[in-house]
VEXTORVO-123191 format. One record per residue (C-alpha): chain; x, y, z; residue number from 0. Coordinates in Angstrom, 2 decimals, always signed. Each point is the difference from the previous one (the first is absolute). Last residue first. Example, Ala and Ser with C-alpha at 12.3 -4.5 7.8 and 13.67 -1.06 7.14 Angstrom:
2
A +13.67 -1.06 +7.14 1
A -1.37 -3.44 +0.66 0
//
This chain:
152
A -15.10 +23.52 -25.50 151
A +2.44 +2.23 +1.85 150
A +2.01 -2.70 +1.78 149
A +2.37 +1.33 +2.66 148
A +3.36 -1.60 +0.77 147
A +1.62 +1.63 +3.00 146
A +3.47 -0.03 +1.50 145
A +1.05 +1.58 +3.30 144
A +3.65 +0.93 -0.01 143
A +2.86 -1.69 +1.80 142
A +2.42 +2.67 +1.21 141
A +1.39 -2.02 +2.92 140
A -2.62 +1.30 +2.46 139
A -2.61 -2.27 -1.58 138
A -2.91 +1.05 -2.16 137
A -3.37 +1.07 +1.38 136
A -3.57 -0.86 -0.94 135
A -2.91 +1.96 +1.45 134
A -3.71 -0.85 -0.10 133
A -2.87 +2.22 +1.13 132
A -3.59 -1.27 +0.03 131
A -0.76 +1.85 +3.25 130
A -1.34 -2.99 +1.92 129
A +2.04 -2.54 -2.01 128
A +3.30 +1.58 +0.99 127
A +2.60 -1.77 -2.13 126
A +3.72 +0.35 +0.76 125
A +2.52 -1.69 -2.28 124
A +3.74 -0.24 +0.58 123
A +2.77 -1.29 -2.27 122
A -1.32 +0.76 -3.48 121
A -2.07 -1.34 -2.87 120
A -3.22 +1.23 -1.64 119
A -2.14 -2.09 -2.33 118
A -3.14 +0.90 -1.96 117
A -2.17 -2.59 -1.75 116
A -2.78 +0.17 +2.64 115
A +1.81 +1.05 +3.14 114
A +3.29 -1.76 +0.71 113
A +2.41 +1.04 +2.74 112
A +3.56 -1.35 +0.17 111
A +2.28 +0.31 +3.00 110
A +3.60 -1.23 +0.12 109
A +0.20 +0.50 +3.78 108
A -2.71 +1.76 +1.97 107
A -3.80 -0.04 +0.31 106
A -1.89 +2.43 +2.23 105
A -3.75 -0.58 +0.29 104
A -2.75 +2.28 +1.31 103
A -3.57 -0.74 +1.05 102
A +0.53 +2.24 +3.07 101
A -1.70 -2.54 +2.27 100
A +1.67 -2.95 -1.74 99
A +3.58 +1.20 -0.21 98
A +1.62 -2.32 -2.57 97
A +3.77 -0.39 +0.24 96
A +1.82 -1.51 -2.94 95
A +3.32 -1.64 -0.84 94
A +1.78 -1.37 -3.09 93
A -2.29 +1.40 -2.69 92
A -3.15 -0.53 -2.05 91
A -3.03 +2.20 -0.61 90
A -3.21 -0.92 -1.78 89
A -2.71 +2.65 -0.24 88
A -3.51 -1.14 -0.95 87
A -1.39 +1.57 +3.19 86
A +2.37 -1.99 +2.24 85
A +2.76 -2.54 -0.54 84
A +3.33 -0.14 +1.83 83
A +2.64 -2.60 -0.95 82
A +3.12 -0.33 +2.14 81
A +2.73 -2.44 -1.04 80
A +1.65 +0.10 +3.44 79
A -1.37 +2.06 +2.84 78
A -3.45 +1.07 +1.15 77
A -0.95 +2.14 +2.99 76
A -3.74 +0.22 +0.67 75
A -1.08 +2.72 +2.36 74
A -2.82 +0.79 +2.44 73
A -1.47 -3.47 +0.59 72
A -2.63 +0.07 +2.73 71
A +0.59 -2.07 +3.14 70
A -2.34 +2.26 +2.00 69
A +2.13 -0.35 +3.14 68
A +1.91 +3.24 -0.43 67
A +3.40 +0.07 -1.71 66
A -1.71 -0.49 -3.35 65
A +1.32 -2.91 -2.07 64
A +2.82 -0.31 -2.51 63
A -0.43 -2.60 -2.76 62
A +3.34 -1.19 -1.35 61
A +0.02 -1.39 -3.53 60
A +2.78 -2.21 -1.38 59
A +0.75 -1.37 -3.49 58
A -2.47 +2.50 -1.36 57
A -3.57 +0.52 -1.21 56
A -2.24 +2.96 +0.87 55
A -3.60 +0.21 -1.18 54
A -2.48 +2.87 +0.35 53
A -3.52 -0.26 -1.50 52
A -1.57 -1.15 +3.28 51
A +2.85 -0.72 +2.39 50
A +2.40 -2.72 -1.13 49
A +3.40 -0.94 +1.41 48
A +2.21 -2.58 -1.73 47
A +3.16 -1.73 +1.15 46
A +1.62 -2.54 -2.30 45
A +2.44 -0.83 +2.79 44
A -0.18 +1.62 +3.44 43
A -2.96 +1.77 +1.64 42
A +0.99 +1.84 +3.18 41
A -2.58 +1.17 +2.54 40
A +0.85 +2.96 +2.18 39
A -0.63 +1.50 +3.40 38
A +3.64 -0.15 +1.11 37
A -0.89 -1.86 +3.21 36
A -2.73 -1.99 -1.74 35
A +2.40 -1.39 -2.59 34
A -1.92 -2.21 -2.43 33
A +1.66 -2.05 -2.72 32
A -1.56 -1.25 -3.20 31
A +1.12 -2.54 -2.58 30
A -0.53 -0.70 -3.71 29
A -2.04 +3.18 -0.20 28
A -3.54 +1.41 +0.22 27
A -1.27 +3.33 +1.33 26
A -3.66 +1.02 -0.23 25
A -0.81 +3.53 +1.07 24
A -3.57 +0.78 +0.98 23
A -1.77 +2.98 -1.57 22
A -0.01 +3.23 +2.00 21
A +2.71 +1.68 -2.08 20
A -1.97 -0.51 -3.23 19
A -3.10 +1.63 +1.48 18
A +1.96 +3.15 +0.92 17
A +0.03 +1.46 -3.52 16
A -3.64 -0.99 -0.60 15
A -1.08 +1.65 +3.25 14
A +1.74 +3.23 -1.02 13
A -1.63 +0.00 -3.46 12
A -3.43 -0.71 +1.51 11
A +0.47 +2.85 +2.49 10
A +1.12 +2.40 -2.75 9
A -2.95 -0.94 -2.20 8
A -2.40 +0.58 +2.89 7
A +1.55 +3.40 +0.73 6
A -0.23 +1.00 -3.67 5
A -3.66 -1.07 -0.18 4
A -0.78 +1.96 +3.19 3
A +1.67 +3.09 -1.46 2
A -2.09 -0.29 -3.19 1
A -3.21 -0.20 +2.01 0
//
């Protein structure tokens, strides 16, 4: 009986993780371009992409589609004044790539991550939402990662 309960909990956990990725993506911007040959949609000016609890804002967002005919978005590439919000984590930077199936984001260029009252700054941030791992890196020119952590 205990094994069955564990299996059911695992299945529910797995379905919950994948439920976010199956939600529709809404993209809005001042203007939109569609390039069928490249398999991409480009949102320009005050661009915003929302899927469930995930929001990306930027000057420009490029939605890359599957190479097959399913027209599913596989990646969102954002550039210019990037803001990424998910699971009460707010990250900002110059560029970002969000891999939808892997539920992973890479943000580069003057990156700042805020969680609760804690702040960490660097040049490259990688967050894997499936594993819960986050990694901040400094630049190659000896810039260190900085962190402000509130203990109260």
